[in-house]
N, C-alpha and C positions, 0 to 999 in steps of 0.2 A: 775270166772269170766272172759275174753275173756279178749286178751291183748291189747294194742293200745298204740295206739306214744302217749304217754301223753306231753312232748314238742310241739308237733307239735296241737294237739287239744286248748291243755289252750293256745298257744300262739291266736288260731285266733279266738277261742273265748272271752279270752281278748280285740283283733283288737274292736273285735265286742257291748263286754261290752263297749267300751268306749261311744261309743253312749246312754248309760245311766248314764255314769259320765257328759254330756255335759246334758242331759238331768234337772238331778240334779241341777247343776248346772245355768243353766239358767233359772229354774223352779223358787229357791230358794234367789236368789240373790236381786232382786226386794226388798224383803222386807226389808231387812239392810238400799237400796237407796232411799225408799219411802221417810223418812222424809225429804231429802235435796232432790230428783229431785221436789217434790212435793211444794217444798216453792221455788226451782229456776222458775219453768214453774207457779208460784201461784195458785195451785188450792186445796193447805191445806185447805180449807174452800167451799169446791165445791167438795161434798161423791160424787154426779156422775161423775164425771171427775177423782174423784179419784178410784172407782168400774171399771172403763173402763180402766183405765192406769192398774189394776190387770190383767183382765181380757180380757186385748183384745190377748193377748196370747196363752190364753185356747183355746180361738176360732181358732186361728192359726192349734192349735195344733188337732181340731176336722179338718179343710180342710189338714193338713199332712195322720192323721191317713186314710182321707176319702178314698185319693190317692190314700197311700202308697201299699193299697194289688192288687188292679188292677195293679199299676203297676210296682209289682213285681213279680203278676202271667205273665206279657207282655216280661220282661226285667230282670228279675233275681234279686235274691237278693243281690249282691253284687254293684250293682251301685246306687240302691236306700241308702245305708248306704255313700256311694263315695259322693250323692247331700247333703244325711240330713250333712253332716260335714262342705261340701263348704257352704250351708245357716249356718249353725249352726256360722263358721269363718264370713261373712257378716256379720248376726246380730249381733256378739258382739261387730263390729267395728262400724257398724252405730249407734245401739242406745248411746252410748258413745259421736259420733260424732254431732248427731243429736241440736239444738238449740232451733228447734220449738217442741211444742205439740205435731203436728202434724205427724211429721216426726219421733216422737219419738213410737209414739203410732204402725207409719207402722212399723218401727223397730221390734218392740216387739211382731207384728201380724207374723213376716219374722222366727223369732226366735222360735216361736212356730210350725210354720210347721217342722221347721225341728226336734220339739221337737216328735209332732207328728208322723213324717214319722220313727225316731230312737226308741222313745217308742214301737212302731209296730213290724219292724224289728228285730231289738234287739235279744230280747226273743227268734222271728221263727228259726232265721238265728241261730243261740245256739243248739236250738232242734233239728234241723237239721242237723247238724253236730256231735253233740255228742253221744256215746254211749249209751244203755240206762238205763249200770248198773249204768252212774254218774250223765246223764242226766239234774236232778235235783237241783244236787248241782253245774254243771255250766251253766243252766240259771237263779239258785240265786245268781251265779256271775256275774250277770246285775246289780240287785237290792243293791249285794253288789255296783258296779260302781259307782248309782244311787246316797245313802245312802253317798260315796264320796263324792260326789259333791257337794251333801247341804252342806255337813258338810266343803267342800271346800270353798263354798262361804259366811257360815257362819265366816268361822276365814280370810278368804282375806277382808268381807264388818270389821268388826271390827281394823284390825290391819292398814287400808287404811284410816278408821272415826278418825277424830283428838278428843281429848275432847272437848264437847260441856258445854259451862261453866251453874248452872241451872237458869231456868225460862228465857231463851234465846228466844226472839219472835220469831214468822216468817220468817219475814222480817229480819229479825237477822242473823239466819240460811240464806238466799238467800245471803248473802253479806260475808258470809264463803269460806273459802278454801271447806270443804265439798259439802256447796251452790254450787258453782263452779265448783270446779272439781274430789271432793273426788268419789260422786256419777258416773261418768263416770267412774273413772279408775276399780270402779268397775266392768262392766261392761269390761269392752278393756281384764281386764286381762283374761278374757273364753278366748281368740281372740289365747292364745299360746297353751293350750291343741286340742282346734280345729284344728289347722293347724297341727299337729304332730295328728291328729286322720285322719285326709283327706289324708297325706299321707301314712301312714299304714296301710286305708283302701286297698290301689290299691295294697298290696302284697300279700291282702288273697285270698281264690281259689272262688269260686261261688260255694252253695250251691249244693253239690254231687244230692240230692232228685232232686233241681226241674230242675237239669241238665237232669237224668231220664227221666222226665217226658216229657222234651220236646226232646227227642229221640237224645240226645246230649252222650250213654251211654260210651263211650270211652274216656269225659274226665271228668267225675263222677267216672269211676271205677280209674281210678287214684288220685282221691279224698277218696274212700272208701281206695283205699289201702292204701296210707300216712295213713291213719286214725287207719287201724287195721290189713294189710296184704290182702296177696290172698282169705283165703275162707270168709274173715268181708266184704271182698267188690261185691264177687257172692254172697254171701246172703242176702246183703244189695239190691242189685239192684234185685234179683227176688223177695223179698219181695214190693218194691215201685213195679215192674210192675204186679205183682198179684193186689196190689191193687188197681191199673190203669186202669188194665182191668173190676175188679166189680165195677165200674163208672167214665164213658167212659166223662161222662159232666163234668165242672169244672167252678167255678168265682161265682158270685152272682145269678145269675138266679137257679144252681143247691141248691146252703147253702139256700136257702130261700124255699125249694121243704119241701115234710114232710119229705124227708128220712133223713133231718139233724135238724129238726126245732125242737127235745129234747134236744141235747146236743145243739147246737145255745141257744134259750134257758137260759140254765145254764150258760152257755159261756158270756152273754150279764148280768146275775144275779150276778154274781161273777164281775164284771169287776165294775158294776159299786157301788154295795155294798163294794169294796174294798173304793170309795171316800166318799160316804152316809156312813160309819161308824166314819164319823167326825175327826179323826186324824191329816189330811193335813192342819187343820186348823190352828192348832198350830204353822204350819210352813211359813204360808203365815199372821194370824193377831197374831205373836207372841206379839207385843206390846202391841197390846189390852188387849191379855189377861194377861200378865204377871202384865201388871198396875190393871188391875180390881183387883188382886191379893195382890195390895199392894206396889209394887215395880218400884221405880222411873226411868226415863227412863236413866237415868247413867247405871246402871246395866242390862241394856235392851240385850243387844248384846252378855255377859255373861252368861246369864240367855239361852240364845237361842243358844251358841255354847256348853253347856249343851246337852243340846236337842240331837242336832246334834251327838257328841259323845256315847250318847246312843244306840242313830241309827244305830252307826257301831258297835257298840260293839254286838248290840241283833239280827244284822242282820248275823254275824260270826256266832251265836245259831241258825241258819234258816241255815248258809250254812250242816255245819256237825252235821244237826236234821232233813233235809229235804228228804234224801233217807234209816234214820233208823226208824226214826216213821212215816214218810207218810205223804199224802199229807193233805188229809183228818185230820186227826189228830189235823196236828196246826193249819188248819184252823178254826175249831171250839173251840179249847182253844183260836185263837182268835177272835174271834163273844161274845163270853161268857165271856173272861175277859176282852173284853173292856167295855162292857156292866157293868160290875162291878166296874168296874176302875170309868167308866160316872157316875155311880149315885153315888159314895163318893165324885166325884169330884166338883160336884151341890152342891150336901149338902154340902158342906164345901164352894162354894160362896152363897151361901143361908143362913148360921150360921158368914158370914162375917170371917171366918179362912182365914189370912194371912200369907205372912212367908213363911219358909221354908218346911215348909206344903204342899202347891201349889205345891211348888215346885216339890216334892215326887211326890207328885199324877200325874200332865203332863209327868215325863218324866216317871216314868210309863206305862203310856200311849205308852206314843212312844215308848219304850222294848217291846212291848205284839204286837206291830203293828209289830216293826221291825221283831222280828221272827217269822210270822206269814201273816199276810192279804196283806202285801204291800209286798212282796220277794214270797210268795206263791201263787196270784192270776195270777203273770206274768209267773210262771211253768206251771200249771195249763193252760191259754191261748193256750200257747204254745203245749201243750201235745194235748189237747179234741177233736183236728179236723183232718180228715183226710189228707193227703197230697195234693189232688186235689181240695181241699176251701184252706187250709190251710187260705194260703193269704190274700183271703177274706173276711175269717171268724176272722185271727187278724185284720184286716185294722178296720170290723161291731167292734168286743168287743175293741178296742181300742178307737174307735168315741166314742160308749156307753162308756167305761170308763171316758172319757175328758170332755161328756156331762152333766155325772156326778159329775166330779171334777168344771167344769164353776158354775154348779145351788149349791153347797157344797161353791164354792169362796164366789159366789152375794150373796148369802142370809143370810151368818155366820151375816153381820153386819145388817142385819133388826133382824133379828131374839135373836139377839142380845140385841136389842132397845126395840123389840116387848116382849118379855118370859123373858128377862134378862142372863145375863152368868147362872145362876142354872139353868132355864129352856129348855136352849139353850144345855144344855149338857145331862140334863135328856133326852131329846126328843132322844140325838145322843147315848143314852142307850136302850131305847127303840129299833132302828132301827138294833144295835145290838143284839138284843135277838131276835130280827126277824130273822135276817138272819143266827142266830144258827139252830133255829127250821128248816129252812128251809133247808139249810145245810147237817141237821143231814138227812133230806127228801130223797135228790138227788144227793149228792157230792159221786161220787163212790171213790176211791182208785187207781190212776193211778202209786204208786210206780212203776219201779224195772218191767217195761211190755216196748218194744219195741209201736212204734209210730202207726205200722201196726197192731202188737196185740188190740191195744185201740181203730184199729175202728171197726175191728172186734165186741167187746165187747157192744161199744156206737149209734154206729151208725144200723135204723131202716133199715131191708130191706126192697128191694121197694115191 
């Protein structure tokens, strides 16, 4: 293995991955605040407004993901990371500050824009600066910060929320400290890591691959040199130049050409499958899931934190296996594993099983997802596409991912009401098994290969 500057590489990747931390926090914090802001805004008995509050940020994600690729190609990766940090900071303050529902929704939408930008840019930046031998591990670091952000939101929500008496009415919740100020502080807590991300993002270098593509070779060589030395810089620049000469066009027009059709379809299906596998509804609708399993509201926050801990622990497993076992094996394991767990979970709901058995099933699903489909999807999306179209491709695939997230989040209450909890999880099981069949046929192994080598293998000749 070639030597490289571990401290420098880890620092710039960790700073970029802070976008993932805020992504995870902003995405999940609303679940804990849900009972309190709904009482405050008077929407506890309005399913349409409840769904809008939960889904508005995801629509912002779609806008952020759509614009991220085009802007990153024009202005570079670093400026977009700085912009996302600033938007996170703005959204964290305004979401908690507004006392009217329209302003609250607008602030959530703005926060979603930041999530969309960060979810596309953070793994892409890491993939472009990381040496091939440890690229999988470092891109998975972004997923680790996402799950840490999720866990942080769950813990902050639990610590901020004051104990609520059993049987309290919605009107009663609105008059408590939780209903007046507690839910605001859940969102305001995000301002502190947002400010840190904004400051630190100013001190990382621009992606050397992007610098090479736009002709700023001296600056690119300087960054590559700091990463791996003189020989590494010369080799990396030569690889990027060769790839550029083989494909002069860039952007969305090139991405949707026949040349990239196969790899683009693969990337979009992987992105949507990560959401449609169903695991993320556990985070967004944990209250409903655990109540359906027989748990009172008083135990909700603790059970949610348990799932967050499992999420973090098994993401560590992914970090230490992604470059050993490979991406393909982990994705296949996740698809078939989740399919089996959902069959069991649906059967438990059908038989009215309650208590600890249900918690074990939910935690097993989170664990399986956290070491496979959750992190490895982002690794693959950052690796599969050529340098010239990577930003545009990440934008398209991230847009597809958040479209999948929106449809999953919005349809869960409808499916739950129409099919029951058991039918809903059996449906997710079918989707997971179908995903297993597709990935087994179409997904190649990408570990240990340079981005330029992958381009030669995955992209069809003109």
